[in-house]
MDTraj code that builds the backbone (N, CA, C; nanometers):
import mdtraj as md
import numpy as np

residues = "MET PHE ALA ASP GLU GLU ILE ALA ARG LEU ARG SER PHE PRO GLU ILE SER ARG GLU GLU LEU ILE ARG PHE PHE THR LEU THR ALA ALA ASP VAL GLU PHE ILE ASP PRO GLY ARG GLY ARG GLY PRO ALA ASP PRO ALA".split()
xyz = np.array([
    [-4.2847, 24.3420, 8.6505],
    [-4.3280, 24.2361, 8.7534],
    [-4.3319, 24.3616, 8.8815],
    [-4.2222, 24.4104, 8.9019],
    [-4.2236, 24.4848, 9.0307],
    [-4.2436, 24.6523, 8.9816],
    [-4.2867, 24.7381, 9.0615],
    [-4.3308, 24.8662, 9.0981],
    [-4.2199, 24.9565, 9.0758],
    [-4.1644, 25.0643, 9.0005],
    [-4.0534, 25.1728, 8.9958],
    [-4.0218, 25.1582, 9.1313],
    [-4.1081, 25.1854, 9.2380],
    [-4.0557, 25.2417, 9.3548],
    [-4.0162, 25.1050, 9.4127],
    [-4.0642, 24.9894, 9.4044],
    [-3.9723, 24.8462, 9.4754],
    [-3.8634, 24.8175, 9.4320],
    [-3.8645, 24.8553, 9.2777],
    [-3.7335, 24.8200, 9.2238],
    [-3.6309, 24.8954, 9.3210],
    [-3.6541, 25.0330, 9.3024],
    [-3.5556, 25.1108, 9.3595],
    [-3.5228, 25.0866, 9.5232],
    [-3.6136, 25.0415, 9.6037],
    [-3.6063, 25.0040, 9.7159],
    [-3.4765, 24.8715, 9.7271],
    [-3.5473, 24.7743, 9.6507],
    [-3.4799, 24.6580, 9.6218],
    [-3.2991, 24.6984, 9.6132],
    [-3.2950, 24.7532, 9.4787],
    [-3.1362, 24.8289, 9.4774],
    [-3.0571, 24.9002, 9.5604],
    [-3.1424, 24.9305, 9.6658],
    [-3.0246, 25.0622, 9.7578],
    [-2.9816, 24.9776, 9.8733],
    [-2.9261, 25.0470, 9.9515],
    [-2.8640, 25.0025, 10.0873],
    [-2.9653, 25.0727, 10.1692],
    [-3.0048, 24.9676, 10.2935],
    [-3.0952, 25.0058, 10.3863],
    [-2.9916, 25.1181, 10.4900],
    [-3.0712, 25.1804, 10.5651],
    [-3.0034, 25.3188, 10.6060],
    [-2.9447, 25.2205, 10.7746],
    [-2.8274, 25.2460, 10.7945],
    [-2.8014, 25.1829, 10.8974],
    [-2.7136, 25.2733, 10.9925],
    [-2.7341, 25.2944, 11.1158],
    [-2.6837, 25.3840, 11.1957],
    [-2.5532, 25.3400, 11.2654],
    [-2.4902, 25.4512, 11.3087],
    [-2.3295, 25.4084, 11.3417],
    [-2.3436, 25.3154, 11.4694],
    [-2.3974, 25.3074, 11.5754],
    [-2.4125, 25.1725, 11.6379],
    [-2.4512, 25.0728, 11.5781],
    [-2.5324, 25.0574, 11.4606],
    [-2.5429, 24.9235, 11.4215],
    [-2.4440, 24.8671, 11.3352],
    [-2.3586, 25.0197, 11.2541],
    [-2.2151, 24.9487, 11.2202],
    [-2.1192, 24.9101, 11.2997],
    [-2.0872, 24.9633, 11.4249],
    [-2.0269, 24.9533, 11.5216],
    [-2.0644, 24.7839, 11.5971],
    [-2.1745, 24.7638, 11.6216],
    [-2.2063, 24.6523, 11.6347],
    [-2.2028, 24.5121, 11.5240],
    [-2.2172, 24.5169, 11.4373],
    [-2.2190, 24.4386, 11.3180],
    [-2.0909, 24.4084, 11.2787],
    [-1.9649, 24.5398, 11.2324],
    [-1.8801, 24.4999, 11.2029],
    [-1.7195, 24.5404, 11.2862],
    [-1.7330, 24.5106, 11.4088],
    [-1.6184, 24.5128, 11.5055],
    [-1.6190, 24.3967, 11.5514],
    [-1.5456, 24.3008, 11.5400],
    [-1.4668, 24.1962, 11.5533],
    [-1.4247, 24.1741, 11.6932],
    [-1.4821, 24.0234, 11.7394],
    [-1.4581, 23.9676, 11.8913],
    [-1.3259, 23.9760, 11.8745],
    [-1.2979, 23.9145, 11.9858],
    [-1.1382, 23.8382, 12.0379],
    [-1.1282, 23.7076, 11.9426],
    [-1.2630, 23.6319, 11.9550],
    [-1.2647, 23.5050, 11.8827],
    [-1.2565, 23.5405, 11.7200],
    [-1.3319, 23.6573, 11.6788],
    [-1.2974, 23.6619, 11.5411],
    [-1.1536, 23.7114, 11.4896],
    [-1.1043, 23.7366, 11.5434],
    [-0.9485, 23.8171, 11.5592],
    [-0.8639, 23.6749, 11.5586],
    [-0.8757, 23.5894, 11.6504],
    [-0.7837, 23.4476, 11.6780],
    [-0.8275, 23.3844, 11.5700],
    [-0.9744, 23.3754, 11.5140],
    [-0.9963, 23.2513, 11.3981],
    [-0.9452, 23.3260, 11.2730],
    [-0.9154, 23.4592, 11.2271],
    [-0.8596, 23.5007, 11.1294],
    [-0.7047, 23.4899, 11.1412],
    [-0.6481, 23.5701, 11.2423],
    [-0.5085, 23.5415, 11.2554],
    [-0.4557, 23.4512, 11.3653],
    [-0.4544, 23.3350, 11.3724],
    [-0.4092, 23.2224, 11.4686],
    [-0.2853, 23.2530, 11.5276],
    [-0.1957, 23.2879, 11.4421],
    [-0.0586, 23.3293, 11.5461],
    [0.0532, 23.2837, 11.4418],
    [0.1616, 23.2932, 11.4512],
    [0.2717, 23.2788, 11.3985],
    [0.2747, 23.0841, 11.4098],
    [0.3165, 23.0326, 11.2911],
    [0.3231, 22.9264, 11.2528],
    [0.2063, 22.8195, 11.2627],
    [0.1193, 22.8830, 11.2048],
    [-0.0121, 22.8363, 11.2133],
    [-0.0666, 22.8371, 11.0505],
    [0.0231, 22.8964, 10.9753],
    [-0.0301, 22.9325, 10.8571],
    [-0.0281, 22.8255, 10.7210],
    [-0.0406, 22.8199, 10.6363],
    [-0.0039, 22.7051, 10.5308],
    [0.1084, 22.6471, 10.4941],
    [0.0957, 22.5084, 10.5234],
    [0.2421, 22.4243, 10.5135],
    [0.3301, 22.4512, 10.4024],
    [0.4560, 22.4077, 10.4223],
    [0.5617, 22.4361, 10.3119],
    [0.5529, 22.3194, 10.2249],
    [0.5069, 22.3435, 10.1142],
    [0.5243, 22.2518, 10.0103],
    [0.6994, 22.2185, 10.0119],
    [0.7053, 22.0703, 10.0239],
    [0.8313, 22.0309, 10.0101],
    [0.8724, 21.9469, 9.8837],
])
top = md.Topology()
chain = top.add_chain()
for i, resn in enumerate(residues, 1):
    res = top.add_residue(resn, chain, resSeq=i)
    for name in ("N", "CA", "C"):
        top.add_atom(name, md.element.get_by_symbol(name[0]), res)
traj = md.Trajectory(xyz[None], top)
C-alpha cells in the first residue's frame, strides 16, 4: 500500500530543533500548578 520511503518516513520521528523542544516541552506556571497543586490537595484518605 505504501512505498518503502513512505513507510520509513511514517515510522521515524521528525527533526526538531532545540528551540522547538524548549517551546513545546517547558512547563508554564499554570502547568506546574495543575500537576502539583500543593500540600493537602492529594487524594482523600480512605477512612
